[in-house]
N, C-alpha and C positions, 0 to 999 in steps of 0.2 A: 505741766501736762493737763490736757483737757479731758476730764472724766466723762464716762458714758452718760452719767446722770445729768451733768451740766449740759452736754450736747443735746440730750433729749429735751431739756427745758428750753434751750436756745432754739431748737428746731420747732418746738411747739409755738414759740413766739415769732421767730423770723424765718421759718422754713416754708418750703413749698414741696409737697409730695404729689406727683401727678403722673399721668400716663401720656407721654408725648406721642403725637400722631404725625407721621410723615408720608407725604404722597409723592410718588415718582412716576412720571409718564410711562405708560406701558407696563407697569409693575403693580403688585398688590400694595395696598396701604399697609404700612408697617407701624407697630406700636412698641414703645420702649419705656422702661421705668426711668423716672427722672426725679432726683432729690436735689434740692438746692437750698442753701442758706444765704441770705443777703445781709450786708451791713457795710457801713463806711469805715469800720475799724479793721483795717487790713491786717494788723498784727495778730488779732484774734483768729481771723480766718486762716492765716498762715500757720498758727499753732494747731488749729483743727486739722489742716491739711497734712502737717507733719506726722500726725498720729493716724488719721483716718483716710488719708488720700484725697482724691477728688481733683478737679481741674479748676483753677482760679481764672476768673474772667472779670474784666473791668466793664461795668454797666453804665458808667458815666454819671451825670447829675440829672435828677428829675427837675430841678430848678437851678437856674444859673448861680444862685447865692448859696446853694447847699454844697456840702462836702461831696467829693466823688465817692461812688459806691462800688462795691465788688460783690461778685457771686462766686460761691464755691459749689461745684456741680458734680454729682455722681450719676452714672447711667447704668442701666442693665444689671450685670452681675455685681459690679461695684456698689450700685445702689442697693441691691438685695442684701449684700453682706452688711452694709451699714444699717439697714432697717432691722435685720436680725439682731444686731447689737443693741440698738436704742429702742426697739419696739416695746420691750417690757416696761420701759420707763415713760413712754409717751402717754399723754392724757388727752390732749386736744386732737392730735392727729393719729391716735391709735387705730381708728378704723381705716384711715388712709394706708397705714403701714400694712395692716392685715390684708387689705384688698390687693395691694401691689405684690406682696409676697405670694398670695394665692395665684395671681396672674403669672408671676415668674415661674412658679412651680408647674403651672399648666404649659407654659412655653417650653420648659425644660423637657417635659414628657412628649411634646409635639415634635415629631421627626420631620425635618424639612429636607427636601432634596434640591439639588442644583442642576442646572442645564449644562451643556457642554462648555459654555463660556464661563462657568463658575457662578452664575447668578441664581439666586434663590427662586424656586418655582413659585407660581402664584398660589395663594392660599385658597382653600375651598370656600364656597359661599357660606357654609355653616360655620366655618372657623372665623371668617370675617365678621359674621354677625355676633359670634361669641366675644370677639375682641372689642368690637364696637360697643357692646353692652358694658364691658368693663370700663371703657373710656368714658361712657356716659355716667357710670357710677362714680368715677373719680371727679368728674365735672360737678355732679350734684354735691359731693362732699366739700368741694372747694367753692361753692357758691357764696358770694358775699351777702346775698339777701334773697328776697322773694323775686323769682323771675316768672315770665309768662309760662303757664302750665304747671308751676310748682306749688301753687297755693293749696291745692287739696292733697298733695302728695305727703305721705308720712315720712318723716326724717328717720334716717337709719339710726338705730339705737347705738350709742357709743359703748365700746367695749370697756369693761371695768379695768382699772389699772391693776397690774400684777405686783407692784412694789409699793412700799410706803413713800409718802411725799417727803423727800429728803431736802436738807439745806442746799445741797449741790444742784438739785433740779430747780429749786426756787431761785438760786443765784443765776442760773442760765436763763430762766424765764424773765427775771427782772432785767438782766442785761439786754434781752431782746425786746421786751414789751414794757419795761418799767421806766419810771421817772423818779429821780432823786433831786429834790429841790429845796429851797428855802422860801417859804411864803412870807411876804411882807404886808403888813396891814397897819392902819392907823386907828388907834382907839379914839372914838368920838368923845369919850368921857375925859380921858387924860391927855388928849392931843399930843401923843407921842407915837413913834413907830415901834412896832413889835416884829420880831423875826422868829419864825417857827419852822422846825424841820418837818419835811413832808415826803413820804414815799407813796407812790401809787403804781398800780399795774392795771392796764386796760385790756379788755377782750370781749368778744361777743358770746363766749361760752360761760354762762353764769355758774353752771354746776362746778366747773373747774376752779373758779374763783372762790366758790363756797367751800370747796375742799381745802384750799389754802387757808381760808379764814378760820376753819375749824381747828387747824394746827397752829397757825401763826397769828391769829387775831386780825384786827383791822376792821374797817367800816365799809360795807358794800353799798355802792351808790349806782344809780342808773345814769347812763350817759346817752341821750338821744343821738341817733346817727347823724353824721354830717350830710348824708344824701338820703333822700326819701326811699330809694330802692335798697339801701343797705340794711343789714340786720341791726336790731337794737343792741347796744353795747353796754358794758358795765365797767366800773372801776372799783378796785379794792384799795382802800386808802389807810395809811398809818400816819398819825400826826402827833405832835407833842410827846407825851410820855410813852407812846407806843413805838416810837422810832428806835430808841436805844436798844431795847431787847431784840428787835428784829435785826438790827445791824450786827449785834453781837453773834448772831447765828449765821447770817449769810455773808457778811463782809469777807471772811477768809476765802470764799469761793468766787467772789465777784472778780471780773476781769475788766470789762469795759467801764463800769461805773464805780470802780474801787476808789478813784480820786474823789468823786462826789461823796462817797460814803465817809471818807476821812474828813471832808469839810463839814458834813453834818455832825459828825462826832465832836469836832471842835466847837460847833455852835451849842451842842448839848452841854458840853463842859462849861462853856461861857455862861449859859443860862443857869446852870447849877451854882456856879460861883456867885452870880448876881443875886440869887435867892439867899444864899448863905450869908453874904456880906450885908444884905439889907437889914436895917434896924427894925425890930419888931413894931415900933410905933410909926414907922415911915409909911406914907401913902404909896400906892403903887406907882404913881407918877413921879415920886421923889426918890432920892437916895441912890440913883443909878449913875455911876460916874460916866462922864462923856467919853472916856477912853473905852469903856465897855461897849457903849453904843456904837462907837466908831469901829471897834473890832467886829461886831456883829454885822455892821453894814459892809465891811470889807469881805466877810465870809459870804454874804449874800451876792456880792459882785463876782466873787471867785466861782461860786457854783453856777451862776448864770453864764459866766464865760465858758466853763467846762461843758455846759449843756447846749452851746450854740450849734446850730446845724451847719454853719459855714462861716467864712470870714465876715466880720461885721462891716457891712457897707451901708451907711445911712441908718435909718431907723424906721419902724412902722409908726403910722399915725395912731392916736388913741382909738380912733374908730376901728382901724384894722385889728388892733390888739384885742379889743372887746369882742369883735365879731368872730375872731378865731378861737375864742375861749369857750368850750362847750359848757352848757348849763348842767349841773349835777343835782340830783336829789336822792335821798336815802331809799335803797331798794327794800321792798317788803317781801 
């Protein structure tokens, strides 16, 4: 069963909370609540749907080589019911939820009449302005970066979370925004390959990552945006000895990335055995059985396979790989 805290974390990472606008010829512009979560993991979205309802839709593939993606959508009263449930646990999209619930309450109090054909009567000019202002407010909250006319505008203060930051919330957030991987690097001193576990979550909301860091540790790093108009992004990173304690807390609640977590735990155990079996007098480059190195290389390939975006067709050039990897530096 997908818990409300997990769903809040997942929605903060993979969700969209908006006010949809529909125009019909000869009628008033209509606005409706819309909550949507996107992912390529159909089984998770189906589990969410089984408990929380919503309409499943296939959204296709953004790139031909990627896995097909799906959207689970709630509108109007169904969306409001969902937001009332997950709202107290939201951190990034808490303001979105509060604004949408405020709008829904206004609509509930606003009496609409129908003509003889059963069609809703046009809204008054004042009511249209009120609803358009709400639509603009949600657009500002959902902006990816600085847009024309927004440079001097004050950002809306984010509502403080009403609940503690739980492992279930963090698991949902990691399933949506996180990456569990094995980093491979070659020591220039000992000329051998090392494998290290690594977990990271990326987001443009630094204060939320700082809240997670205060409870669960990690290293906060800056990540310059891929496009000049986008907001500055950040990564919270766990590596080496930080990974095991984090997995012990969140792995029971992971759904999408549970297999990756199991592979990282295997690597951690392999590294621990490697250190225990090494002779005290042995150099770091010596005394490591070839079977151990082969085991770690296989774990590296396994987690890389689990993290693929789609069926492997050919490969990227070294230049493409390096250009797609963002540069990180420690946040101050």
